[in-house]
TILUMNU-786439 format. One record per residue: residue number from 1; chain; z, x, y of N, C-alpha, C in turn. Coordinates in steps of 0.05 Angstrom, whole numbers, plus 32768, in hexadecimal, padded with zeros to 4 digits. Example, Ala and Ser with C-alpha at 12.3 -4.5 7.8 and 13.67 -1.06 7.14 Angstrom:
BEGIN
i, ch, nw, nu, nv, caw, cau, cav, cw, cu, cv
1, A, 809C, 8108, 7F8E, 809C, 80F6, 7FA6, 809C, 8108, 7FBE
2, A, 808E, 8101, 7FD3, 808F, 8111, 7FEB, 809D, 8102, 8001
//
This chain:
BEGIN
i, ch, nw, nu, nv, caw, cau, cav, cw, cu, cv
1, A, 80DA, 80B2, 8199, 80C6, 80A6, 8187, 80D5, 8099, 8170
2, A, 80CE, 807F, 816A, 80DB, 8072, 8154, 80D3, 807E, 8139
3, A, 80E4, 807A, 8125, 80DE, 8084, 810A, 80C8, 8073, 80FE
4, A, 80B5, 8080, 80F2, 809E, 8072, 80E5, 80A3, 8072, 80C7
5, A, 80A0, 805A, 80BB, 80A2, 8057, 809E, 8089, 8064, 8092
6, A, 808D, 8076, 8080, 8076, 8084, 8073, 806C, 8073, 805C
7, A, 8053, 8078, 8055, 8048, 806B, 803C, 8055, 8078, 8024
8, A, 805C, 8067, 8011, 8069, 8070, 7FF8, 8055, 8080, 7FE7
9, A, 8061, 808E, 7FD4, 8051, 809D, 7FC0, 803F, 808A, 7FB1
10, A, 8049, 8072, 7FAA, 803A, 805E, 7F9C, 8022, 8055, 7FAC
11, A, 8026, 804F, 7FC6, 8010, 8046, 7FD7, 7FFB, 805C, 7FDA
12, A, 8004, 8074, 7FDF, 7FF0, 808A, 7FE2, 7FE1, 808F, 7FC8
13, A, 7FEF, 808D, 7FB1, 7FE2, 8091, 7F97, 7FCD, 807B, 7F91
14, A, 7FD4, 8062, 7F97, 7FC1, 804C, 7F92, 7FA9, 8050, 7FA4
15, A, 7FAD, 8057, 7FBD, 7F97, 805C, 7FCF, 7F85, 8073, 7FC5
16, A, 7F92, 8088, 7FBD, 7F83, 809F, 7FB4, 7F71, 8098, 7F9C
17, A, 7F7C, 8088, 7F8A, 7F6D, 807F, 7F72, 7F55, 806E, 7F79
18, A, 7F57, 805F, 7F8E, 7F42, 804B, 7F94, 7F30, 8050, 7FAC
19, A, 7F38, 8061, 7FBE, 7F2A, 8063, 7FD8, 7F0D, 806A, 7FD5
20, A, 7F06, 807E, 7FC6, 7EEB, 8088, 7FC5, 7ED8, 8076, 7FB6
21, A, 7EE2, 8068, 7FA1, 7ED0, 8059, 7F90, 7ED5, 803B, 7F8D
22, A, 7EED, 8032, 7F95, 7EF4, 8016, 7F90, 7F05, 800A, 7FA7
23, A, 7F00, 8013, 7FBF, 7F10, 8009, 7FD5, 7F11, 7FEB, 7FD7
24, A, 7EFA, 7FDE, 7FD4, 7EF9, 7FC1, 7FD5, 7F08, 7FB3, 7FBF
25, A, 7F0C, 7FC0, 7FA8, 7F1A, 7FB4, 7F92, 7F37, 7FBD, 7F8F
26, A, 7F40, 7FCD, 7FA3, 7F5B, 7FD8, 7FA2, 7F70, 7FC1, 7FA6
27, A, 7F85, 7FC3, 7F97, 7F9A, 7FAF, 7F9A, 7FA9, 7FAF, 7FB4
28, A, 7FA7, 7FC6, 7FC3, 7FB3, 7FC8, 7FDD, 7FA2, 7FBC, 7FF3
29, A, 7F89, 7FB6, 7FED, 7F76, 7FAD, 8002, 7F7F, 7F95, 8012
30, A, 7F8C, 7F81, 8006, 7F94, 7F6A, 8017, 7FA6, 7F71, 802E
31, A, 7FB6, 7F86, 802B, 7FC7, 7F8F, 8041, 7FB9, 7FA6, 8050
32, A, 7FAD, 7FB8, 8042, 7FA2, 7FD0, 804E, 7F8B, 7FCA, 8062
33, A, 7F7B, 7FB6, 805C, 7F63, 7FB0, 806C, 7F6A, 7F9E, 8084
34, A, 7F83, 7F98, 8088, 7F8A, 7F87, 809F, 7F8E, 7F99, 80B8
35, A, 7F8D, 7F8D, 80CF, 7F91, 7F9C, 80E8, 7FAE, 7FA3, 80EA
36, A, 7FB3, 7FBC, 80F0, 7FCF, 7FC6, 80F4, 7FD9, 7FBC, 810F
37, A, 7FEF, 7FAE, 810F, 7FFA, 7FA4, 8128, 8001, 7FBB, 813B
38, A, 8001, 7FB6, 8154, 8006, 7FCB, 8168, 8022, 7FD6, 8167
39, A, 8024, 7FEF, 816F, 803E, 7FFC, 8172, 804A, 8006, 8158
40, A, 8061, 8014, 815B, 806E, 801F, 8144, 8079, 8009, 8132
41, A, 8083, 7FF4, 813E, 808E, 7FDE, 812E, 8078, 7FD1, 811D
42, A, 8060, 7FCE, 8128, 804A, 7FC3, 8119, 8041, 7FD6, 8102
43, A, 8040, 7FF0, 8109, 8039, 8004, 80F4, 804D, 8004, 80DE
44, A, 8067, 8002, 80E5, 807C, 8002, 80D1, 807A, 7FE9, 80BF
45, A, 8074, 7FD3, 80CB, 8071, 7FBA, 80BB, 8059, 7FBC, 80A8
46, A, 8043, 7FC7, 80B2, 802B, 7FCB, 80A1, 8031, 7FDE, 808A
47, A, 803D, 7FF5, 8090, 8044, 8009, 807B, 8057, 7FFD, 8067
48, A, 806B, 7FED, 8071, 807E, 7FE1, 805F, 8070, 7FCD, 804C
49, A, 805D, 7FBE, 8057, 804E, 7FAB, 8046, 803E, 7FB9, 8031
50, A, 8031, 7FCF, 8039, 8022, 7FDF, 8025, 8035, 7FEA, 800F
51, A, 804B, 7FF4, 8017, 805E, 8000, 8004, 8069, 7FEB, 7FF1
52, A, 806F, 7FD3, 7FFB, 8079, 7FBD, 7FEA, 8063, 7FB4, 7FD6
53, A, 804B, 7FB1, 7FE0, 8035, 7FA9, 7FCE, 802F, 7FBF, 7FB9
54, A, 8030, 7FD8, 7FC1, 802C, 7FEE, 7FAE, 8041, 7FEE, 7F98
55, A, 805A, 7FEA, 7FA0, 8070, 7FE9, 7F8C, 806C, 7FD1, 7F79
56, A, 8063, 7FBB, 7F84, 805E, 7FA3, 7F73, 8047, 7FA9, 7F5F
57, A, 8032, 7FB5, 7F69, 801B, 7FBC, 7F58, 8023, 7FD0, 7F42
58, A, 8032, 7FE4, 7F49, 803B, 7FF8, 7F36, 804E, 7FEB, 7F21
59, A, 805E, 7FD9, 7F2A, 8070, 7FCA, 7F17, 8060, 7FBA, 7F03
60, A, 804C, 7FAC, 7F0D, 803A, 7F9C, 7EFB, 802C, 7FAF, 7EE7
61, A, 8023, 7FC5, 7EF1, 8014, 7FD8, 7EE0, 8027, 7FE2, 7ECA
62, A, 803F, 7FE8, 7ED1, 8052, 7FF2, 7EBD, 8059, 7FDC, 7EA8
63, A, 805C, 7FC3, 7EB2, 8062, 7FAD, 7EA0, 804B, 7FA8, 7E8C
64, A, 8032, 7FAB, 7E96, 801B, 7FA7, 7E84, 801A, 7FBD, 7E6F
65, A, 8022, 7FD5, 7E76, 8021, 7FEB, 7E62, 8037, 7FE7, 7E4D
66, A, 804D, 7FDB, 7E54, 8063, 7FD6, 7E41, 805C, 7FBF, 7E2E
67, A, 804F, 7FAB, 7E38, 8048, 7F93, 7E28, 8033, 7F98, 7E15
//
């Protein structure tokens, strides 16, 4: 079985914050709500995209707090 890229702490945290009450307004939604491509390679690409977007969102959030 190929190694599966796990969702990052950032991605899981953002999802946890938004899932129950603001799923439609979540910053991860543009990637999260897409169809996951077939197979492990597709799952890995989807997870990687979510992780990258989560890191970008967390970076923006931290920059806004500093400014």
